[in-house]
C-alpha positions in Angstrom: 6.5 44.0 -36.9 3.9 43.4 -34.1 4.4 39.7 -34.5 8.2 40.0 -34.0 7.6 42.2 -31.0 5.3 39.7 -29.5 7.8 36.9 -30.0 10.5 38.9 -28.4 8.2 39.5 -25.4 7.4 35.8 -25.2 11.1 34.8 -25.3 12.1 37.5 -22.7 9.3 36.3 -20.4 10.4 32.7 -20.8 14.0 33.7 -20.0 13.0 35.6 -16.9 10.9 32.6 -15.7 13.7 30.2 -16.3 16.2 32.4 -14.5 13.7 32.8 -11.6 13.2 29.1 -11.4 16.9 28.4 -11.6 17.5 30.9 -8.7 14.8 29.3 -6.6 16.3 25.8 -7.3 19.8 27.1 -6.4 18.5 28.5 -3.1 16.6 25.3 -2.3 19.7 23.2 -2.9 21.7 25.6 -0.8 19.1 25.4 2.0 19.3 21.6 2.0 23.1 21.5 1.8 23.3 20.6 5.5 21.8 17.3 4.6 23.1 16.6 1.0 26.7 17.4 2.0 26.6 14.7 4.6 25.0 12.0 2.6 25.8 10.5 -0.9 23.5 12.4 -3.2 21.9 11.7 -6.6 21.4 15.2 -8.2 20.2 14.1 -11.6 19.4 17.0 -14.0 18.1 20.4 -13.0 14.4 20.7 -12.3 13.8 17.0 -12.9 16.4 15.4 -10.6 16.4 11.6 -11.0 12.6 11.6 -11.9 13.4 10.9 -15.6 14.9 7.5 -14.5 11.7 6.3 -13.0 9.1 6.6 -15.8 8.6 2.9 -15.3 7.6 2.7 -11.6 8.3 -1.0 -11.6 12.0 -0.2 -12.1 12.1 2.4 -9.3 13.4 0.3 -6.5 15.8 -1.6 -8.7 17.4 1.7 -9.6 17.6 2.8 -6.0 19.2 -0.5 -5.0 21.7 -0.2 -7.9 22.5 3.4 -6.8 23.2 2.3 -3.2 25.5 -0.4 -4.5 27.4 2.0 -6.6 27.8 4.5 -3.7 28.4 1.7 -1.2 25.9 3.1 1.2 22.6 2.1 2.9 21.5 5.7 3.3 21.6 8.3 0.5 19.8 11.4 -0.8 18.1 11.8 -4.2 16.6 14.9 -5.8 13.2 14.1 -7.4 12.1 17.2 -9.4 12.9 20.0 -6.9 12.6 18.0 -3.7 15.3 16.0 -1.9 14.4 12.7 -0.4 16.5 10.6 2.0 16.4 7.0 1.1 17.6 4.2 3.4 17.7 0.5 3.9 19.8 0.7 7.0 18.1 -1.3 9.8 19.1 1.2 12.5 17.9 4.2 10.6 14.6 2.4 9.7 14.2 1.5 13.4 14.8 5.1 14.3 12.2 6.4 11.9 9.5 3.8 12.7 9.8 4.1 16.5 10.4 7.8 17.1 7.4 10.1 17.8 9.2 12.7 15.7 8.5 10.7 12.5 4.8 10.0 12.8 3.9 12.4 10.0 3.5 10.7 6.6 5.5 12.1 3.6 2.8 13.9 1.7 4.5 13.7 -1.7 5.1 10.0 -1.5 1.4 9.2 -0.8 -0.2 11.6 -3.3 -1.6 8.6 -5.1 -3.6 7.7 -2.0 -5.3 11.1 -1.8 -8.0 10.3 -4.2 -11.1 10.6 -1.9 -11.3 6.8 -1.2 -7.9 5.6 0.0 -6.8 8.6 2.1 -7.8 6.8 5.3 -5.7 5.4 8.1 -2.7 4.8 5.7 -2.1 8.5 5.1 -4.1 10.3 7.8 -2.5 13.2 9.7 -1.2 12.1 13.1 -4.1 13.4 15.3 -6.7 11.9 13.0 -4.7 8.7 12.6 -4.6 8.1 16.3 -8.4 8.5 16.6 -9.2 6.4 13.6 -6.8 3.6 14.5 -8.4 3.3 17.9 -11.8 3.1 16.3 -11.0 0.2 14.0 -8.4 -1.6 16.0 -10.9 -4.2 17.3 -11.0 -5.6 13.8 -7.3 -6.7 14.2 -7.8 -7.9 17.8 -6.6 -11.5 18.4 -10.1 -12.8 19.2 -11.6 -11.3 16.1 -8.9 -12.8 13.9 -9.5 -16.2 15.5 -13.2 -15.9 14.6 -12.2 -15.4 11.0 -10.5 -18.7 10.7 -13.4 -20.5 9.1 -13.4 -17.9 6.3 -9.6 -18.2 6.0 -9.8 -22.0 5.8 -12.6 -22.0 3.2 -10.6 -19.5 1.1 -7.3 -21.4 1.4 -9.0 -24.7 0.4 -10.4 -22.9 -2.6 -7.0 -21.7 -3.7 -5.5 -25.1 -3.0 -8.1 -26.9 -5.2 -7.6 -24.5 -8.0 -3.9 -24.7 -8.0 -4.0 -28.5 -7.7 -6.0 -28.6 -10.9 -3.2 -26.9 -12.8 -0.6 -29.5 -11.8 1.2 -30.9 -14.9 -0.3 -28.3 -17.2 2.9 -26.2 -17.7 3.3 -22.5 -16.9 0.2 -20.8 -15.4 -0.8 -17.4 -14.3 -1.3 -18.2 -10.6 -1.2 -14.6 -9.5 -4.6 -14.0 -11.0 -6.1 -17.1 -9.3 -4.7 -15.9 -5.9 -6.1 -12.4 -6.5 -9.5 -13.8 -7.3 -9.7 -15.7 -4.1 -8.2 -13.0 -1.9 -10.7 -10.5 -3.4 -13.6 -12.7 -2.1 -11.9 -13.0 1.3 -11.3 -9.2 1.7 -15.0 -8.4 0.8 -16.1 -11.0 3.3 -13.9 -10.2 6.3 -13.6 -6.4 5.9 -17.0 -5.5 4.6 -19.1 -8.5 5.4 -20.1 -8.9 1.7 -20.1 -12.4 0.1 -19.2 -12.2 -3.6 -20.0 -15.4 -5.5 -16.9 -16.8 -7.3 -16.6 -16.7 -11.1 -19.7 -14.5 -11.5 -19.5 -11.5 -13.9 -19.6 -9.2 -10.9 -16.6 -10.9 -9.3 -14.5 -10.8 -12.5 -15.5 -7.1 -13.2 -14.5 -6.0 -9.7 -11.1 -7.7 -10.1 -10.5 -6.1 -13.5 -11.5 -2.6 -12.3 -9.4 -3.0 -9.1 -6.3 -3.9 -11.3 -7.0 -0.8 -13.3 -7.1 1.3 -10.1 -3.7 0.0 -9.1 -2.3 0.9 -12.6 -3.7 4.4 -12.2 -2.1 4.8 -8.8 1.3 4.0 -10.3 0.8 7.0 -12.6 -0.4 9.0 -9.6 2.9 8.3 -7.8 5.0 9.5 -10.7 3.0 12.6 -11.6 2.7 13.4 -7.9 6.5 13.6 -7.6 6.4 16.3 -10.2 3.4 18.1 -8.8 1.3 17.1 -11.8 -1.0 14.5 -10.2 -4.1 16.1 -11.9 -2.8 14.6 -15.2 -3.6 11.1 -14.0 -7.1 12.0 -12.6 -8.8 11.3 -15.9 -12.6 10.7 -16.4 -11.9 6.9 -16.6 -10.0 7.1 -13.3 -13.1 8.8 -11.7 -15.4 6.1 -13.1 -13.2 3.4 -11.6 -13.3 5.0 -8.2 -17.1 5.4 -8.4 -17.6 1.7 -9.5 -15.5 0.4 -6.6 -17.0 2.6 -4.0 -20.7 2.1 -4.9 -21.0 -1.3 -3.1 -19.4 0.3 0.0 -21.7 3.3 -0.1 -24.8 1.0 -0.5 -23.7 -1.1 2.5 -23.2 2.0 4.6 -26.7 3.3 3.8 -28.2 -0.1 4.6 -26.5 -0.2 8.0 -27.4 3.3 8.8 -31.1 2.6 8.0 -31.2 0.1 10.8 -32.7 1.5 14.0 -30.3 0.1 16.7 -26.7 -0.8 17.0 -27.6 -4.3 18.1 -28.9 -4.9 14.5 -25.6 -3.9 13.0 -24.2 -7.5 12.8 -22.2 -8.7 9.9 -22.9 -11.5 7.5 -20.4 -14.0 9.0 -20.9 -14.5 12.8 -22.7 -12.4 15.4 -19.5 -12.1 17.5 -17.4 -11.0 14.5 -16.6 -7.4 13.8 -16.0 -6.1 10.3 -14.3 -2.8 9.6 -17.5 -1.3 8.2 -19.4 -2.3 11.4 -16.8 -0.6 13.6 -16.8 2.5 11.4 -20.6 2.8 11.5 -20.5 2.4 15.2 -17.9 5.2 15.5 -20.2 7.4 13.3 -23.1 6.8 15.7 -20.7 7.9 18.5 -19.8 11.1 16.7 -16.2 10.0 16.0 -16.6 9.5 12.2 -18.5 11.3 9.5 -20.3 9.3 6.8 -17.4 10.1 4.5 -14.9 8.8 7.1 -16.9 5.5 7.2 -16.6 5.1 3.5 -12.9 6.0 3.3 -11.8 3.9 6.2 -13.8 0.9 5.0 -12.5 1.1 1.5 -9.0 1.8 2.6 -8.8 -1.4 4.8 -10.5 -3.4 2.0 -8.0 -2.3 -0.6 -5.0 -2.6 1.7 -5.9 -6.1 2.8 -6.6 -7.3 -0.8 -3.4 -6.0 -2.4 -1.0 -6.9 0.4 -2.4 -10.4 1.1 -2.4 -11.3 -2.6 1.2 -10.1 -3.0 2.4 -11.8 0.1 0.8 -15.2 -0.8 2.2 -15.0 -4.4 5.7 -14.0 -3.1 5.8 -17.0 -0.8 4.8 -19.4 -3.6 7.4 -18.0 -5.9 10.1 -18.3 -3.2 9.2 -21.9 -2.6 9.5 -22.7 -6.3 12.9 -20.9 -6.5 14.2 -22.9 -3.5 13.1 -26.5 -3.7 15.3 -27.5 -0.7 13.4 -25.1 1.5 10.1 -26.2 -0.1 10.8 -29.7 1.0 11.5 -28.7 4.6 8.3 -26.7 4.7 6.4 -29.6 3.2 7.8 -32.1 5.7 6.9 -29.8 8.6 3.3 -29.3 7.4 2.9 -33.0 6.9 4.2 -33.7 10.4 1.5 -31.4 11.8 -1.2 -32.5 9.4 -0.5 -36.2 8.6 -3.9 -36.7 7.1 -3.8 -33.7 4.9 -4.6 -30.0 5.4 -8.3 -29.3 5.4 -8.9 -27.2 8.5 -6.2 -25.1 10.2 -6.6 -23.8 13.8 -4.6 -21.1 15.6 -2.9 -23.7 17.8 -1.7 -25.6 14.6 0.1 -22.4 13.4 2.2 -22.4 16.6 3.7 -25.7 15.7 4.8 -24.5 12.2 8.0 -22.8 13.4 10.0 -23.3 10.1 7.1 -22.2 8.0 6.8 -19.0 10.1 10.5 -18.3 9.6 10.2 -18.9 5.9 7.3 -16.5 5.5 9.1 -13.8 7.6 12.2 -14.1 5.4 10.2 -14.1 2.1 8.4 -11.0 3.1 11.6 -9.4 4.3 13.1 -9.9 0.8 9.9 -8.9 -1.1 7.7 -6.9 1.3 4.1 -6.2 0.1 4.6 -2.6 1.2 7.8 -1.6 -0.6 8.4 1.7 1.1 7.4 3.8 4.1 7.6 7.6 3.8 7.9 10.0 6.7 8.5 13.7 7.0 9.6 15.8 9.9 7.8 18.9 11.2 10.8 20.2 13.3 14.5 19.7 13.2 15.2 16.1 14.0 18.4 14.0 14.0 18.1 11.1 11.6 21.5 9.6 12.3 24.7 11.0 13.8 25.5 14.3 12.1 22.4 14.4 9.9 19.7 16.8 10.9 16.5 16.9 8.9 
């Protein structure tokens, strides 16, 4: 009898919780009606929205694109779990979001996978912290500093070229892995000032672990949309984070052990500035904490590696898909480098107009950063008649 009574209590509690959750969802949808009533909206199923359609994160943007085609719109709204998101590919709306001071705040839910203690740097920082941190590390992206990196760029590019040339006539090959191996070296060298020897066990292991981190972040993205990000933070995930951060932490300790700022030079050239040198300098000035140095250094390293590798691979794939464009690019490069490409200078790049247009178009079609998420902190007009 007591067992039956306990079951009745459990069922009654479940019904009450379900009704309460349903009422809250109804109120939330009613609250956002001012937006969803003015935009085509994907509601999905209660409590899950359209989240069930994106178990495979790789299909996410294909689904969004297909949905926009069905609704014949460039801007729409979709419920993911119990949160509505406005999705747009409209150039005017994108311009409004990326240039307005009202949209500087990052969409917290969409960047949950970055909040792991090592990647939550300038990419996802709150506005006030972002402005300070950006100013601290902006010299890394200064024109003069980029020019000073050209010897490293050339050495790395020649390395990639030689590896790919050796595969000619051997049939289908996994060139993405080759590109990632070389870009990993370049990112370590230019961002952190660490030279990783090619084809060593350490080099291969870092690449393998970094690929595992990217896979975990995909899970983070999906679980984060449901408020269940803790499910992806497994012991293995934490070991991956520790393994990748250990070289950065060791380098920070080494630099901090030096007595004067004048000694904090990187391993390339004395007049070059790596991100980690700039971050340590900011720490000495009281702008950064030691944890900030670690996070900003690793964030820039990870961002430069993943985006550069994806961009290079995309351009090669596009050239293979469009042989007529490949031929025009080849002829232009040959006209600038009639004796073959071995050393590229900044002035040489200014002569490659068609190549520049090709790269811009390739990255427009397949951008390395596939989405940008923003959220408002006050009522803001997104487009005529739509107030967020």
